Every structure is written in structure tokens, then in C-alpha cells.
NUVO-373376 format. One line per 4 residues: their letters; for each residue x, y, z of N, C-alpha, C. Coordinates in steps of 0.2 Angstrom, whole numbers, plus 5000, padded with zeros to 4 digits. Layout:
<nodes>
a = X,Y,Z,X,Y,Z,X,Y,Z ~ ...
</nodes>
This chain:
<nodes>
mvah = 5148,5500,5362,5146,5494,5360,5143,5496,5352 ~ 5143,5494,5348,5139,5493,5345,5135,5486,5342 ~ 5131,5483,5343,5128,5478,5342,5126,5479,5336 ~ 5129,5475,5331,5128,5472,5327,5124,5467,5325
svpc = 5121,5469,5318,5112,5466,5316,5112,5459,5312 ~ 5110,5452,5315,5112,5447,5312,5104,5446,5306 ~ 5105,5444,5302,5099,5444,5297,5097,5436,5299 ~ 5092,5435,5295,5087,5431,5297,5088,5425,5297
ptig = 5089,5419,5300,5092,5413,5296,5084,5411,5294 ~ 5077,5412,5296,5075,5407,5293,5071,5407,5286 ~ 5077,5414,5284,5076,5416,5275,5075,5407,5271 ~ 5081,5407,5273,5086,5405,5268,5081,5395,5268
fspv = 5075,5394,5273,5073,5388,5275,5070,5391,5267 ~ 5065,5395,5267,5059,5396,5261,5059,5393,5256 ~ 5062,5391,5254,5064,5387,5247,5062,5377,5250 ~ 5066,5376,5256,5065,5371,5257,5057,5368,5260
ravv = 5054,5373,5263,5047,5372,5269,5045,5370,5261 ~ 5044,5378,5252,5039,5373,5248,5041,5368,5247 ~ 5047,5364,5247,5050,5357,5243,5043,5353,5244 ~ 5046,5353,5251,5041,5348,5259,5034,5348,5258
silv = 5035,5356,5259,5029,5356,5257,5024,5354,5252 ~ 5026,5355,5247,5022,5351,5242,5024,5344,5239 ~ 5032,5337,5246,5032,5334,5242,5027,5329,5245 ~ 5027,5333,5253,5024,5326,5258,5014,5328,5258
edtg = 5011,5321,5261,5004,5327,5259,5000,5327,5268 ~ 5005,5324,5271,5000,5323,5277,5009,5329,5283 ~ 5006,5331,5285,5011,5336,5289,5012,5332,5294 ~ 5011,5327,5296,5009,5324,5305,5015,5321,5304
svls = 5014,5319,5298,5020,5313,5297,5028,5320,5295 ~ 5029,5326,5297,5034,5329,5300,5036,5331,5303 ~ 5032,5332,5309,5032,5333,5318,5032,5329,5319 ~ 5029,5322,5319,5032,5316,5319,5041,5318,5321
lvga = 5045,5315,5314,5052,5317,5312,5052,5322,5314 ~ 5049,5328,5316,5055,5334,5321,5052,5334,5327 ~ 5048,5331,5329,5050,5330,5337,5054,5323,5337 ~ 5054,5317,5333,5062,5312,5336,5065,5315,5333
lcat = 5067,5319,5330,5076,5323,5330,5074,5329,5335 ~ 5070,5332,5337,5070,5336,5341,5069,5335,5349 ~ 5062,5333,5350,5061,5333,5358,5063,5332,5361 ~ 5063,5322,5359,5064,5318,5360,5074,5318,5364
plmt = 5077,5321,5363,5084,5323,5363,5087,5326,5369 ~ 5078,5333,5371,5078,5339,5374,5076,5334,5381 ~ 5073,5334,5376,5069,5330,5386,5074,5320,5388 ~ 5075,5320,5387,5079,5313,5386,5087,5314,5389
vfpp = 5087,5316,5382,5096,5317,5386,5100,5321,5386 ~ 5098,5331,5385,5103,5333,5387,5101,5336,5395 ~ 5097,5334,5397,5097,5332,5404,5100,5333,5408 ~ 5101,5324,5409,5105,5320,5413,5115,5321,5410
lmlv = 5114,5324,5404,5118,5324,5402,5121,5328,5404 ~ 5118,5333,5405,5123,5340,5411,5124,5341,5415 ~ 5119,5335,5418,5121,5332,5425,5127,5329,5424 ~ 5129,5327,5421,5132,5320,5423,5140,5326,5421
rcse = 5140,5329,5415,5148,5335,5414,5148,5341,5416 ~ 5142,5342,5426,5140,5348,5427,5146,5349,5432 ~ 5153,5352,5435,5155,5348,5437,5156,5350,5445 ~ 5150,5355,5445,5150,5356,5454,5141,5353,5458
feag = 5139,5348,5453,5138,5342,5452,5139,5335,5455 ~ 5139,5337,5465,5144,5328,5464,5137,5323,5468 ~ 5138,5318,5466,5134,5311,5460,5138,5305,5466 ~ 5135,5300,5468,5139,5294,5469,5135,5290,5462
qltr = 5139,5286,5462,5140,5282,5458,5134,5278,5456 ~ 5131,5279,5458,5125,5273,5456,5121,5280,5451 ~ 5121,5286,5458,5116,5293,5452,5121,5294,5447 ~ 5125,5295,5446,5126,5295,5439,5126,5289,5432
alhi = 5130,5284,5437,5125,5281,5431,5117,5276,5429 ~ 5112,5279,5436,5106,5279,5431,5108,5284,5426 ~ 5111,5289,5427,5110,5298,5423,5114,5292,5416 ~ 5119,5295,5411,5118,5289,5410,5117,5284,5406
atcv = 5115,5280,5409,5110,5274,5405,5103,5281,5403 ~ 5100,5284,5408,5096,5289,5405,5099,5293,5400 ~ 5103,5293,5397,5106,5297,5392,5108,5292,5386 ~ 5106,5284,5388,5109,5279,5381,5102,5277,5381
agaa = 5097,5276,5384,5089,5278,5381,5087,5285,5377 ~ 5090,5286,5380,5084,5291,5378,5087,5291,5368 ~ 5092,5293,5368,5098,5290,5363,5094,5284,5356 ~ 5092,5275,5359,5090,5272,5358,5080,5277,5353
ltlg = 5079,5281,5359,5072,5282,5357,5070,5285,5353 ~ 5075,5292,5354,5077,5295,5343,5076,5290,5342 ~ 5082,5287,5342,5083,5284,5334,5081,5277,5334 ~ 5075,5275,5337,5069,5273,5334,5064,5278,5334
gtvl = 5060,5284,5335,5059,5288,5334,5060,5293,5326 ~ 5062,5291,5327,5065,5295,5320,5067,5290,5316 ~ 5066,5280,5313,5065,5277,5310,5058,5274,5312 ~ 5055,5277,5314,5046,5278,5314,5046,5282,5310
alln = 5047,5288,5311,5044,5294,5308,5046,5294,5299 ~ 5054,5289,5297,5056,5292,5294,5050,5286,5286 ~ 5049,5280,5290,5047,5272,5288,5036,5278,5287 ~ 5033,5279,5291,5026,5283,5288,5027,5288,5281
v = 5032,5289,5282,5034,5298,5279,5033,5297,5270
</nodes>
């Protein structure tokens, strides 16, 4: 089997990085936006969602409801963090 080489996807983002670095004075605001959009769902939404969707995970109704509530709370935190990060940019 022959492995196909895949071009590096980060090369296309160089102009975007240049524009962001010129327009934004404080990089902390950009990092807070990235954290709100990426880190918060990764910690609060995806793990319980994977457990709810996993066919091998047998849980009671209360456990399933708590996982779903955690997903909803994580989505609300993601939305709130994104709004706050955009207001600070």
C-alpha cells in the first residue's frame, strides 16, 4: 500500500494569522476566544455526549439525564464564553 502525502493545512492560515496579528493589539483576547470555542466544548460537551451516544454504555435514566444536562450546561458556557471573548476583542 502506498502512503499518499497530504499537504500541510497550516500553510493556508498564514495570511489569516498575519491579518489577526495586525488587527488585534492584545493576544490574550484571541486566546480567550480560542479557549471559549475549542477548550470549553472539549472539556464539558464532548465527553458526556460520547458516553450518551456510546452503545456499550448502559446507564440508568438519572445518569443519562445528568450527562445530557452537562452537555447543555457546556453549550451554554461555550456560548457565554464566546460572547464575552468577542466583547473584549
